[in-house]
N, CA, C, O and the ligand as a Tripos MOL2 file, in Angstrom:
@<TRIPOS>MOLECULE
protein
  253   251    64     0     0
PROTEIN
NO_CHARGES

@<TRIPOS>ATOM
      1 N          30.5540   -0.2940  -14.3110 N.3       1 MET1
      2 CA         29.4480    0.7230  -14.4300 C.3       1 MET1
      3 C          28.1720    0.3460  -14.0100 C.2       1 MET1
      4 O          27.4070   -0.4000  -14.6200 O.2       1 MET1
      5 N          27.9330    1.0260  -12.6870 N.am      2 GLY2
      6 CA         26.7170    0.6850  -12.1130 C.3       2 GLY2
      7 C          26.2980   -0.5780  -11.5700 C.2       2 GLY2
      8 O          25.1870   -0.8890  -11.1400 O.2       2 GLY2
      9 N          27.5910   -1.4170  -11.6740 N.am      3 LEU3
     10 CA         27.1180   -2.9400  -11.0030 C.3       3 LEU3
     11 C          27.8270   -3.0610   -9.6930 C.2       3 LEU3
     12 O          28.9400   -2.5880   -9.4630 O.2       3 LEU3
     13 N          26.9990   -3.8150   -8.7560 N.am      4 PRO4
     14 CA         27.7750   -4.0040   -7.7500 C.3       4 PRO4
     15 C          28.9210   -5.0270   -7.8790 C.2       4 PRO4
     16 O          28.9630   -6.0630   -8.5410 O.2       4 PRO4
     17 N          29.8660   -4.4440   -7.0480 N.am      5 LYS5
     18 CA         31.0970   -5.2520   -7.1780 C.3       5 LYS5
     19 C          31.1370   -6.6330   -6.5860 C.2       5 LYS5
     20 O          31.8030   -7.5430   -7.0800 O.2       5 LYS5
     21 N          30.4450   -6.7440   -5.5750 N.am      6 LYS6
     22 CA         30.2670   -8.2210   -4.8750 C.3       6 LYS6
     23 C          28.7960   -8.6840   -4.9030 C.2       6 LYS6
     24 O          27.8500   -7.8980   -4.9630 O.2       6 LYS6
     25 N          28.6980   -9.8500   -4.8600 N.am      7 LYS7
     26 CA         27.2240  -10.2460   -4.8070 C.3       7 LYS7
     27 C          26.9580  -10.4210   -3.4550 C.2       7 LYS7
     28 O          27.7790  -10.8410   -2.6400 O.2       7 LYS7
     29 N          25.5500  -10.0270   -3.1610 N.am      8 LEU8
     30 CA         25.1510   -9.8910   -1.7400 C.3       8 LEU8
     31 C          24.7650  -11.4340   -1.3980 C.2       8 LEU8
     32 O          24.1940  -12.1400   -2.2300 O.2       8 LEU8
     33 N          25.0780  -11.8370   -0.2740 N.am      9 SER9
     34 CA         24.6560  -13.0410    0.1390 C.3       9 SER9
     35 C          23.0940  -12.9160    0.4860 C.2       9 SER9
     36 O          22.4940  -11.8610    0.6900 O.2       9 SER9
     37 N          22.5450  -14.2540    0.5100 N.am     10 THR10
     38 CA         21.0760  -14.3910    0.6630 C.3      10 THR10
     39 C          20.6560  -13.8680    1.7510 C.2      10 THR10
     40 O          19.5360  -13.3600    1.6890 O.2      10 THR10
     41 N          21.2530  -13.8270    2.8310 N.am     11 THR11
     42 CA         20.9470  -13.4490    3.9350 C.3      11 THR11
     43 C          20.9700  -11.6780    3.9690 C.2      11 THR11
     44 O          20.0190  -10.9930    4.3450 O.2      11 THR11
     45 N          22.1740  -11.1970    3.5240 N.am     12 ARG12
     46 CA         22.0710   -9.7440    3.2650 C.3      12 ARG12
     47 C          21.1500   -9.1680    2.5390 C.2      12 ARG12
     48 O          20.6380   -8.1040    2.8870 O.2      12 ARG12
     49 N          20.8290   -9.7950    1.4510 N.am     13 ARG13
     50 CA         20.0550   -9.4260    0.3630 C.3      13 ARG13
     51 C          18.6710   -9.1960    1.1440 C.2      13 ARG13
     52 O          18.1400   -8.0890    1.2240 O.2      13 ARG13
     53 N          18.1700  -10.3230    1.6890 N.am     14 ASP14
     54 CA         16.7330  -10.3120    2.2710 C.3      14 ASP14
     55 C          16.6090   -9.4490    3.2810 C.2      14 ASP14
     56 O          15.5470   -8.8780    3.5290 O.2      14 ASP14
     57 N          17.8130   -9.2670    4.0230 N.am     15 ARG15
     58 CA         17.6750   -8.4050    5.1010 C.3      15 ARG15
     59 C          17.1620   -6.9860    5.0070 C.2      15 ARG15
     60 O          16.7120   -6.2790    5.9090 O.2      15 ARG15
     61 N          17.3310   -6.7140    3.6860 N.am     16 ARG16
     62 CA         16.9140   -5.1360    3.1900 C.3      16 ARG16
     63 C          15.4870   -5.0010    3.5970 C.2      16 ARG16
     64 O          15.0900   -3.9010    3.9840 O.2      16 ARG16
     65 N          14.6460   -6.0690    3.5420 N.am     17 TRP17
     66 CA         13.3330   -5.9170    3.4610 C.3      17 TRP17
     67 C          12.5220   -6.0350    5.0470 C.2      17 TRP17
     68 O          11.3280   -5.8750    5.3000 O.2      17 TRP17
     69 N          13.6720   -6.3770    5.9750 N.am     18 VAL18
     70 CA         13.2370   -6.5570    7.2370 C.3      18 VAL18
     71 C          12.7220   -5.1510    7.7440 C.2      18 VAL18
     72 O          11.6510   -5.0740    8.3450 O.2      18 VAL18
     73 N          13.4810   -4.0770    7.4990 N.am     19 ARG19
     74 CA         12.9790   -2.9010    7.9720 C.3      19 ARG19
     75 C          11.6440   -2.6310    7.5130 C.2      19 ARG19
     76 O          10.7400   -2.4230    8.3230 O.2      19 ARG19
     77 N          11.4340   -2.6190    6.1260 N.am     20 TYR20
     78 CA         10.2020   -2.4800    5.2250 C.3      20 TYR20
     79 C           9.2840   -3.2060    6.1090 C.2      20 TYR20
     80 O           8.3750   -2.5180    6.5740 O.2      20 TYR20
     81 N           9.3160   -4.3000    6.4050 N.am     21 LYS21
     82 CA          8.1970   -5.2510    7.1120 C.3      21 LYS21
     83 C           7.9960   -4.8010    8.2980 C.2      21 LYS21
     84 O           6.8230   -4.7740    8.6730 O.2      21 LYS21
     85 N           8.9820   -4.3550    9.1600 N.am     22 LEU22
     86 CA          8.5900   -3.7620   10.4700 C.3      22 LEU22
     87 C           7.8510   -2.7080   10.5220 C.2      22 LEU22
     88 O           6.9300   -2.5440   11.3230 O.2      22 LEU22
     89 N           8.3200   -1.6830    9.4050 N.am     23 SER23
     90 CA          7.5050   -0.4230    9.5420 C.3      23 SER23
     91 C           6.2020   -0.6140    9.2060 C.2      23 SER23
     92 O           5.3730    0.1920    9.6280 O.2      23 SER23
     93 N           5.8200   -1.6430    8.4410 N.am     24 GLY24
     94 CA          4.5110   -1.8860    8.1170 C.3      24 GLY24
     95 C           3.9240   -0.8130    6.8620 C.2      24 GLY24
     96 O           4.5900    0.1600    6.5060 O.2      24 GLY24
     97 N           2.9280   -1.0660    6.4180 N.am     25 VAL25
     98 CA          2.3110   -0.5240    5.3470 C.3      25 VAL25
     99 C           1.7530    0.9490    5.8450 C.2      25 VAL25
    100 O           1.0960    1.0350    6.8820 O.2      25 VAL25
    101 N           2.0420    2.0290    5.0830 N.am     26 ALA26
    102 CA          1.4710    3.2200    5.4770 C.3      26 ALA26
    103 C          -0.0420    3.3300    5.0620 C.2      26 ALA26
    104 O          -0.5640    3.1770    3.9580 O.2      26 ALA26
    105 N          -0.6590    3.6850    6.4460 N.am     27 LEU27
    106 CA         -2.0980    3.8830    6.2680 C.3      27 LEU27
    107 C          -2.7220    5.3470    6.6020 C.2      27 LEU27
    108 O          -2.1500    6.1080    7.3830 O.2      27 LEU27
    109 N          -3.7010    5.6160    6.0770 N.am     28 VAL28
    110 CA         -4.2920    7.0460    6.4730 C.3      28 VAL28
    111 C          -5.8130    6.8370    6.5280 C.2      28 VAL28
    112 O          -6.2780    5.9020    5.8770 O.2      28 VAL28
    113 N          -6.6310    7.6270    7.2500 N.am     29 GLU29
    114 CA         -7.6170    7.6030    7.4340 C.3      29 GLU29
    115 C          -8.8360    8.0330    6.2910 C.2      29 GLU29
    116 O          -8.9510    9.2320    6.0400 O.2      29 GLU29
    117 N          -9.6820    7.1170    5.6490 N.am     30 CYS30
    118 CA        -10.4060    7.6410    4.4290 C.3      30 CYS30
    119 C         -11.2960    8.7640    5.0270 C.2      30 CYS30
    120 O         -11.9360    8.6270    6.0700 O.2      30 CYS30
    121 N         -11.2730    9.9370    4.2340 N.am     31 PRO31
    122 CA        -11.9520   11.2650    4.9460 C.3      31 PRO31
    123 C         -13.7170   11.0520    4.7280 C.2      31 PRO31
    124 O         -14.6140   11.7460    5.2070 O.2      31 PRO31
    125 N         -13.8200    9.9100    3.8870 N.am     32 HIS32
    126 CA        -15.4830    9.5670    3.5880 C.3      32 HIS32
    127 C         -15.8920    8.3890    4.6550 C.2      32 HIS32
    128 O         -16.9150    8.6260    5.2970 O.2      32 HIS32
    129 N         -15.3220    7.3300    4.8870 N.am     33 CYS33
    130 CA        -15.8890    6.3150    5.4370 C.3      33 CYS33
    131 C         -14.9600    6.0380    6.8350 C.2      33 CYS33
    132 O         -15.2920    5.2850    7.7500 O.2      33 CYS33
    133 N         -13.9030    6.7170    6.7750 N.am     34 HIS34
    134 CA        -12.9870    6.7250    8.0740 C.3      34 HIS34
    135 C         -12.3750    5.3620    8.3630 C.2      34 HIS34
    136 O         -12.1780    4.9660    9.5110 O.2      34 HIS34
    137 N         -12.0840    4.6600    7.2660 N.am     35 LYS35
    138 CA        -11.5460    3.4440    7.3420 C.3      35 LYS35
    139 C          -9.9350    3.5250    6.9960 C.2      35 LYS35
    140 O          -9.5110    4.3770    6.2150 O.2      35 LYS35
    141 N          -9.2740    2.7920    7.4930 N.am     36 LYS36
    142 CA         -7.8200    2.5970    6.9880 C.3      36 LYS36
    143 C          -7.4760    2.3140    5.9930 C.2      36 LYS36
    144 O          -7.5010    1.1190    5.6970 O.2      36 LYS36
    145 N          -6.8930    3.5160    4.8250 N.am     37 ILE37
    146 CA         -6.5980    2.8900    3.5080 C.3      37 ILE37
    147 C          -5.2960    3.4090    3.1360 C.2      37 ILE37
    148 O          -4.7880    4.2890    3.8310 O.2      37 ILE37
    149 N          -4.7430    2.9860    2.1820 N.am     38 ARG38
    150 CA         -3.4140    3.4530    1.6430 C.3      38 ARG38
    151 C          -3.5160    4.7620    1.1450 C.2      38 ARG38
    152 O          -4.5360    5.0170    0.5050 O.2      38 ARG38
    153 N          -2.6100    5.7200    1.3110 N.am     39 PRO39
    154 CA         -2.8240    6.9190    0.8920 C.3      39 PRO39
    155 C          -2.2720    7.1130   -0.5530 C.2      39 PRO39
    156 O          -1.3910    6.4100   -1.0490 O.2      39 PRO39
    157 N          -2.9040    8.1580   -1.1670 N.am     40 HIS40
    158 CA         -2.7710    8.3590   -2.7160 C.3      40 HIS40
    159 C          -3.6170    7.3060   -3.3130 C.2      40 HIS40
    160 O          -3.4270    7.1780   -4.5230 O.2      40 HIS40
    161 N          -4.4430    6.5650   -2.8300 N.am     41 ARG41
    162 CA         -5.1360    5.4900   -3.4600 C.3      41 ARG41
    163 C          -6.7570    5.9690   -3.4860 C.2      41 ARG41
    164 O          -7.1430    6.8910   -2.7680 O.2      41 ARG41
    165 N          -7.5140    5.3560   -4.2450 N.am     42 VAL42
    166 CA         -8.9330    5.2770   -4.1510 C.3      42 VAL42
    167 C          -9.3720    4.5210   -2.9810 C.2      42 VAL42
    168 O          -9.0260    3.3650   -2.7360 O.2      42 VAL42
    169 N         -10.0590    5.1530   -2.3580 N.am     43 CYS43
    170 CA        -10.6660    4.1580   -0.8740 C.3      43 CYS43
    171 C         -11.2630    2.9250   -1.3920 C.2      43 CYS43
    172 O         -12.2770    3.1810   -2.0410 O.2      43 CYS43
    173 N         -10.9940    1.7010   -1.3320 N.am     44 PRO44
    174 CA        -11.4300    0.3880   -1.8140 C.3      44 PRO44
    175 C         -12.8390    0.0860   -1.0880 C.2      44 PRO44
    176 O         -13.5940   -0.7910   -1.5080 O.2      44 PRO44
    177 N         -13.0850    0.7680   -0.1280 N.am     45 PHE45
    178 CA        -14.3160    0.5600    0.8230 C.3      45 PHE45
    179 C         -15.7160    1.4720    0.2980 C.2      45 PHE45
    180 O         -16.8610    1.0220    0.2510 O.2      45 PHE45
    181 N         -15.3110    2.7860   -0.0560 N.am     46 CYS46
    182 CA        -16.3410    3.5980   -0.5680 C.3      46 CYS46
    183 C         -16.0600    4.2960   -1.9160 C.2      46 CYS46
    184 O         -16.8060    5.1370   -2.4190 O.2      46 CYS46
    185 N         -14.8620    3.8370   -2.4610 N.am     47 GLY47
    186 CA        -14.6820    4.3330   -3.7450 C.3      47 GLY47
    187 C         -14.2510    5.8990   -3.9250 C.2      47 GLY47
    188 O         -14.0650    6.4270   -5.0210 O.2      47 GLY47
    189 N         -14.1320    6.5120   -2.7350 N.am     48 TYR48
    190 CA        -13.9010    7.9290   -2.8150 C.3      48 TYR48
    191 C         -12.5370    8.2810   -3.0450 C.2      48 TYR48
    192 O         -11.7080    7.4770   -2.6200 O.2      48 TYR48
    193 N         -12.1470    9.2420   -3.5880 N.am     49 TYR49
    194 CA        -10.9090    9.8840   -3.6170 C.3      49 TYR49
    195 C         -10.9940   11.4850   -3.9450 C.2      49 TYR49
    196 O         -11.5170   11.9610   -4.9520 O.2      49 TYR49
    197 N         -10.3480   12.2420   -2.8470 N.am     50 GLU50
    198 CA        -10.0690   13.6040   -3.0390 C.3      50 GLU50
    199 C         -11.5660   14.4810   -3.0840 C.2      50 GLU50
    200 O         -11.8160   15.5340   -3.6720 O.2      50 GLU50
    201 N         -12.4120   13.6560   -2.2640 N.am     51 GLY51
    202 CA        -13.8360   14.3290   -1.9450 C.3      51 GLY51
    203 C         -14.6990   13.8860   -2.9540 C.2      51 GLY51
    204 O         -15.7130   14.5770   -2.8690 O.2      51 GLY51
    205 N         -14.8060   13.0510   -3.8960 N.am     52 ARG52
    206 CA        -15.6010   12.6170   -4.8430 C.3      52 ARG52
    207 C         -15.5880   11.0870   -5.0250 C.2      52 ARG52
    208 O         -14.6690   10.4310   -4.5350 O.2      52 ARG52
    209 N         -16.5520   10.5220   -5.6950 N.am     53 GLU53
    210 CA        -16.5150    8.9230   -5.9560 C.3      53 GLU53
    211 C         -15.9540    8.9370   -7.2240 C.2      53 GLU53
    212 O         -16.3460    9.5850   -8.1940 O.2      53 GLU53
    213 N         -14.8930    8.0840   -7.1450 N.am     54 VAL54
    214 CA        -14.2540    7.8420   -8.3470 C.3      54 VAL54
    215 C         -14.5110    6.3150   -8.9670 C.2      54 VAL54
    216 O         -14.4000    6.1060  -10.1750 O.2      54 VAL54
    217 N         -14.8320    5.3720   -8.1090 N.am     55 ILE55
    218 CA        -15.1330    4.2080   -8.4450 C.3      55 ILE55
    219 C         -16.3890    3.7690   -7.8850 C.2      55 ILE55
    220 O         -16.7750    4.3210   -6.8550 O.2      55 ILE55
    221 N         -17.1370    2.7880   -8.4530 N.am     56 ALA56
    222 CA        -18.5090    2.2570   -7.8960 C.3      56 ALA56
    223 C         -18.1240    1.0860   -7.2120 C.2      56 ALA56
    224 O         -17.5390    0.1530   -7.7620 O.2      56 ALA56
    225 N         -18.4640    1.1190   -5.9460 N.am     57 VAL57
    226 CA        -17.8810   -0.1810   -5.0750 C.3      57 VAL57
    227 C         -19.3810   -0.7790   -4.6280 C.2      57 VAL57
    228 O         -20.3970   -0.1770   -4.2780 O.2      57 VAL57
    229 N         -19.0610   -2.4400   -4.8080 N.am     58 LYS58
    230 CA        -20.3050   -2.8680   -4.5200 C.3      58 LYS58
    231 C         -20.3320   -3.1980   -3.0060 C.2      58 LYS58
    232 O         -19.3360   -3.7870   -2.5850 O.2      58 LYS58
    233 N         -21.2280   -2.9360   -2.2040 N.am     59 SER59
    234 CA        -21.2650   -3.1900   -0.8030 C.3      59 SER59
    235 C         -21.4330   -4.7830   -0.5520 C.2      59 SER59
    236 O         -20.9570   -5.1480    0.5230 O.2      59 SER59
    237 N         -21.9410   -5.6610   -1.2380 N.am     60 GLU60
    238 CA        -21.8900   -6.8450   -1.1880 C.3      60 GLU60
    239 C         -21.0310   -7.6590   -1.8840 C.2      60 GLU60
    240 O         -20.6560   -7.2950   -2.9990 O.2      60 GLU60
    241 N         -20.6340   -8.7530   -1.3930 N.am     61 LYS61
    242 CA        -19.6720   -9.5230   -2.3720 C.3      61 LYS61
    243 C         -20.1450  -10.4480   -3.3010 C.2      61 LYS61
    244 O         -20.3020  -11.6470   -3.0690 O.2      61 LYS61
    245 N         -20.3990   -9.8090   -4.4830 N.am     62 GLU62
    246 CA        -20.9570  -10.5180   -5.7040 C.3      62 GLU62
    247 C         -20.1660   -9.9560   -6.8020 C.2      62 GLU62
    248 O         -19.7450   -8.8000   -6.8040 O.2      62 GLU62
    249 N         -19.9890  -10.7610   -7.6780 N.am     63 GLU63
    250 CA        -19.3620  -10.4510   -8.9400 C.3      63 GLU63
    251 C         -20.0630  -10.6860  -10.2940 C.2      63 GLU63
    252 O         -19.4860  -10.4050  -11.3450 O.2      63 GLU63
    253 ZN        -13.5180    5.3700    2.1140 Zn       64 ZN64
@<TRIPOS>BOND
     1     1     2 1
     2     2     3 1
     3     3     4 2
     4     3     5 am
     5     5     6 1
     6     6     7 1
     7     7     8 2
     8     7     9 am
     9     9    10 1
    10    10    11 1
    11    11    12 2
    12    11    13 am
    13    13    14 1
    14    14    15 1
    15    15    16 2
    16    15    17 am
    17    17    18 1
    18    18    19 1
    19    19    20 2
    20    19    21 am
    21    21    22 1
    22    22    23 1
    23    23    24 2
    24    23    25 am
    25    25    26 1
    26    26    27 1
    27    27    28 2
    28    27    29 am
    29    29    30 1
    30    30    31 1
    31    31    32 2
    32    31    33 am
    33    33    34 1
    34    34    35 1
    35    35    36 2
    36    35    37 am
    37    37    38 1
    38    38    39 1
    39    39    40 2
    40    39    41 am
    41    41    42 1
    42    42    43 1
    43    43    44 2
    44    43    45 am
    45    45    46 1
    46    46    47 1
    47    47    48 2
    48    47    49 am
    49    49    50 1
    50    50    51 1
    51    51    52 2
    52    51    53 am
    53    53    54 1
    54    54    55 1
    55    55    56 2
    56    55    57 am
    57    57    58 1
    58    58    59 1
    59    59    60 2
    60    59    61 am
    61    61    62 1
    62    62    63 1
    63    63    64 2
    64    63    65 am
    65    65    66 1
    66    66    67 1
    67    67    68 2
    68    67    69 am
    69    69    70 1
    70    70    71 1
    71    71    72 2
    72    71    73 am
    73    73    74 1
    74    74    75 1
    75    75    76 2
    76    75    77 am
    77    77    78 1
    78    78    79 1
    79    79    80 2
    80    79    81 am
    81    81    82 1
    82    82    83 1
    83    83    84 2
    84    83    85 am
    85    85    86 1
    86    86    87 1
    87    87    88 2
    88    87    89 am
    89    89    90 1
    90    90    91 1
    91    91    92 2
    92    91    93 am
    93    93    94 1
    94    94    95 1
    95    95    96 2
    96    95    97 am
    97    97    98 1
    98    98    99 1
    99    99   100 2
   100    99   101 am
   101   101   102 1
   102   102   103 1
   103   103   104 2
   104   103   105 am
   105   105   106 1
   106   106   107 1
   107   107   108 2
   108   107   109 am
   109   109   110 1
   110   110   111 1
   111   111   112 2
   112   111   113 am
   113   113   114 1
   114   114   115 1
   115   115   116 2
   116   115   117 am
   117   117   118 1
   118   118   119 1
   119   119   120 2
   120   119   121 am
   121   121   122 1
   122   122   123 1
   123   123   124 2
   124   123   125 am
   125   125   126 1
   126   126   127 1
   127   127   128 2
   128   127   129 am
   129   129   130 1
   130   130   131 1
   131   131   132 2
   132   131   133 am
   133   133   134 1
   134   134   135 1
   135   135   136 2
   136   135   137 am
   137   137   138 1
   138   138   139 1
   139   139   140 2
   140   139   141 am
   141   141   142 1
   142   142   143 1
   143   143   144 2
   144   143   145 am
   145   145   146 1
   146   146   147 1
   147   147   148 2
   148   147   149 am
   149   149   150 1
   150   150   151 1
   151   151   152 2
   152   151   153 am
   153   153   154 1
   154   154   155 1
   155   155   156 2
   156   155   157 am
   157   157   158 1
   158   158   159 1
   159   159   160 2
   160   159   161 am
   161   161   162 1
   162   162   163 1
   163   163   164 2
   164   163   165 am
   165   165   166 1
   166   166   167 1
   167   167   168 2
   168   167   169 am
   169   169   170 1
   170   170   171 1
   171   171   172 2
   172   171   173 am
   173   173   174 1
   174   174   175 1
   175   175   176 2
   176   175   177 am
   177   177   178 1
   178   178   179 1
   179   179   180 2
   180   179   181 am
   181   181   182 1
   182   182   183 1
   183   183   184 2
   184   183   185 am
   185   185   186 1
   186   186   187 1
   187   187   188 2
   188   187   189 am
   189   189   190 1
   190   190   191 1
   191   191   192 2
   192   191   193 am
   193   193   194 1
   194   194   195 1
   195   195   196 2
   196   195   197 am
   197   197   198 1
   198   198   199 1
   199   199   200 2
   200   199   201 am
   201   201   202 1
   202   202   203 1
   203   203   204 2
   204   203   205 am
   205   205   206 1
   206   206   207 1
   207   207   208 2
   208   207   209 am
   209   209   210 1
   210   210   211 1
   211   211   212 2
   212   211   213 am
   213   213   214 1
   214   214   215 1
   215   215   216 2
   216   215   217 am
   217   217   218 1
   218   218   219 1
   219   219   220 2
   220   219   221 am
   221   221   222 1
   222   222   223 1
   223   223   224 2
   224   223   225 am
   225   225   226 1
   226   226   227 1
   227   227   228 2
   228   227   229 am
   229   229   230 1
   230   230   231 1
   231   231   232 2
   232   231   233 am
   233   233   234 1
   234   234   235 1
   235   235   236 2
   236   235   237 am
   237   237   238 1
   238   238   239 1
   239   239   240 2
   240   239   241 am
   241   241   242 1
   242   242   243 1
   243   243   244 2
   244   243   245 am
   245   245   246 1
   246   246   247 1
   247   247   248 2
   248   247   249 am
   249   249   250 1
   250   250   251 1
   251   251   252 2
@<TRIPOS>SUBSTRUCTURE
     1 MET1         2 RESIDUE 1 A MET
     2 GLY2         6 RESIDUE 1 A GLY
     3 LEU3        10 RESIDUE 1 A LEU
     4 PRO4        14 RESIDUE 1 A PRO
     5 LYS5        18 RESIDUE 1 A LYS
     6 LYS6        22 RESIDUE 1 A LYS
     7 LYS7        26 RESIDUE 1 A LYS
     8 LEU8        30 RESIDUE 1 A LEU
     9 SER9        34 RESIDUE 1 A SER
    10 THR10       38 RESIDUE 1 A THR
    11 THR11       42 RESIDUE 1 A THR
    12 ARG12       46 RESIDUE 1 A ARG
    13 ARG13       50 RESIDUE 1 A ARG
    14 ASP14       54 RESIDUE 1 A ASP
    15 ARG15       58 RESIDUE 1 A ARG
    16 ARG16       62 RESIDUE 1 A ARG
    17 TRP17       66 RESIDUE 1 A TRP
    18 VAL18       70 RESIDUE 1 A VAL
    19 ARG19       74 RESIDUE 1 A ARG
    20 TYR20       78 RESIDUE 1 A TYR
    21 LYS21       82 RESIDUE 1 A LYS
    22 LEU22       86 RESIDUE 1 A LEU
    23 SER23       90 RESIDUE 1 A SER
    24 GLY24       94 RESIDUE 1 A GLY
    25 VAL25       98 RESIDUE 1 A VAL
    26 ALA26      102 RESIDUE 1 A ALA
    27 LEU27      106 RESIDUE 1 A LEU
    28 VAL28      110 RESIDUE 1 A VAL
    29 GLU29      114 RESIDUE 1 A GLU
    30 CYS30      118 RESIDUE 1 A CYS
    31 PRO31      122 RESIDUE 1 A PRO
    32 HIS32      126 RESIDUE 1 A HIS
    33 CYS33      130 RESIDUE 1 A CYS
    34 HIS34      134 RESIDUE 1 A HIS
    35 LYS35      138 RESIDUE 1 A LYS
    36 LYS36      142 RESIDUE 1 A LYS
    37 ILE37      146 RESIDUE 1 A ILE
    38 ARG38      150 RESIDUE 1 A ARG
    39 PRO39      154 RESIDUE 1 A PRO
    40 HIS40      158 RESIDUE 1 A HIS
    41 ARG41      162 RESIDUE 1 A ARG
    42 VAL42      166 RESIDUE 1 A VAL
    43 CYS43      170 RESIDUE 1 A CYS
    44 PRO44      174 RESIDUE 1 A PRO
    45 PHE45      178 RESIDUE 1 A PHE
    46 CYS46      182 RESIDUE 1 A CYS
    47 GLY47      186 RESIDUE 1 A GLY
    48 TYR48      190 RESIDUE 1 A TYR
    49 TYR49      194 RESIDUE 1 A TYR
    50 GLU50      198 RESIDUE 1 A GLU
    51 GLY51      202 RESIDUE 1 A GLY
    52 ARG52      206 RESIDUE 1 A ARG
    53 GLU53      210 RESIDUE 1 A GLU
    54 VAL54      214 RESIDUE 1 A VAL
    55 ILE55      218 RESIDUE 1 A ILE
    56 ALA56      222 RESIDUE 1 A ALA
    57 VAL57      226 RESIDUE 1 A VAL
    58 LYS58      230 RESIDUE 1 A LYS
    59 SER59      234 RESIDUE 1 A SER
    60 GLU60      238 RESIDUE 1 A GLU
    61 LYS61      242 RESIDUE 1 A LYS
    62 GLU62      246 RESIDUE 1 A GLU
    63 GLU63      250 RESIDUE 1 A GLU
    64 ZN64       253 GROUP 0 **** ****
C-alpha cells in the first residue's frame, strides 16, 4: 500500500536530484530593485513584494 517494492540503490536515489541541480534555482527579476530573486518571495534586497514594502531591509550588514 503505497510502498516501493524495491529499495532504490544509493546511485539511483541520488540521481533524482541531478536534473534539479542542473536546471538550477528559478529566478525572476525584482520589479523594484531589478535583482535576481526567487519568485513568490519577498525580495531580500529591498524587501518589496507585489509592489509594496513588506519587510524592512537593512542596507548595511549589522545585526
Ligand atoms: Zn528588490
